[in-house]
N, C-alpha and C positions, 0 to 999 in steps of 0.2 A: 400955905395954900390948902384950902379945904378939899376933902374928897367929895366929888360930885356923884360918883357911882361906887357904892361899897361892894365888898366881896359877895355879899348875899345876892345883890342884883346881878352881878356877873355870873354867879353859879346858877341862879334861876334862869337867866338868858341862855346859858349853855345847856341846861337840862331841857329846855324847850326845843332845842335843835339837834339833840343827840339821842342815841339809843341807850336805854338804861335797863339793866337786868337786875332782878332780885338775886339774893344769895342762892335761893332754892333753884332758880332757873339755871344758874351757872353750875351749881353743884350737880344737878341732874345730868349735865353734859360731860362732866369730868370722867375721863377714862373710856368714854364710849363715842365721843365726837372728835374725830381727828382734825377737824377744822378749828377747834377751840384752842386759842393760845392766851392764857391768862398772863397779864403783865403787871408786876408790882412796881409802882412808880415812887414808892416811899424812899425816904432818906436811908442810907445804909445803917445809921444808928438805930432807926426804928426796927429794921430787920434783926439786928443784933439783940435788941431788947425784947422783941415780941414774937420773932419767928416770921414765917411766911406761908404761902399756899404751895403745897406740893406740885411740882411740874411747871411752876410759873417761870417767867423770864423776869429778871430784875433790870429795869431801865429807869435810873433816877430821873425825877421830874426835870431837873435842870439840864439834862442831856437828851431828853426824848426827841425833840424835833430834829436834832442833829443825827441821832441814831437811826431815824426812819427815812431820812432823805438820802437817796442813792448818790446825790451830788456832793454830799458832805464828806469830809475826810474822816468823820467819826461814824459813818454808816455801819450798821450791824446787819449782816445778811438775813438774820432771822426775820427782820421786818420787810424783807423783799418778797416773802412768800405770799402771793396774792390769794392762795387757797385758804389761808387762815383768817379767822376773825379774831382780832386782838381786843381782848376785854381787859380794860385797865381797872386797877383799884389803888386806893391810897388808904389813909387812916379812917376817914369819915365820909368819903365820897365827894368832897368839895374839889380837891386838887385834881382828882381823876375826871370830874365833869369838865373842868377847864381844860385839862390836857386832851380829853377826847374831842372837845370842840376845836382845839388848836390843830389836831391831826386831821379832823374833818375839813377844816379851813385850808389845810395843805393839799387836800384832794383825796385823802383816804376815805373809802366808803365802807371798809371792813373793820370798823372800830366802834367800840361801845364801852360802857363802864358798869361797875357794880354799885348799886344803891347802898349807901351806908358804909361802904369800904370794908377794911379789915375788921373794924369794930363790930359791924353787923355779921361778918363772916364768923368771927369767934363766938359771938352771942348765939348764933344759930347752931353752934356745935359742928360746923364744917371742918374738914381736916386741915391741920396745920403741921408744920415741922420747924425745928430749930434751924437757924441759919447754917450751922455746921452740917446738919443732916441734908439740908438743901444743896449745899456745895458738894458734898460727897455724892449725892444722887445725880447731880448735873455732870460731875466728872465721870461717873460710871456710864452715864448715857452717851457721853462723847466717845467713850472707849479709851 
């Protein structure tokens, strides 16, 4: 069965319907905007290999819709905070565009993504940390 709509068309359609921020826009808000919640949707192996963004929440793409839905047995309370804007990123900005659109389709209005994903983040020299450092910081923040 031939593909009638490829991934690029899906990503383009998503990008036309969602909010997209540049790395610079998100970086400028880090540490000073309490409404910002960055969400890394990459596979755990990507985090192990490449690190992540300090202060982000990890929500694997395959579980995202389940983690944000309060009716789901997998719901994560962090996603119930309506005062937050959840800014998603992946490796290149494709998965996060599709994920942002899916969350918007679910009714979330407080969701956006980072253009270019983690690759653009690293290229811009924005802060990163190893997965081990991220886990330690998250554990310390929880007390």
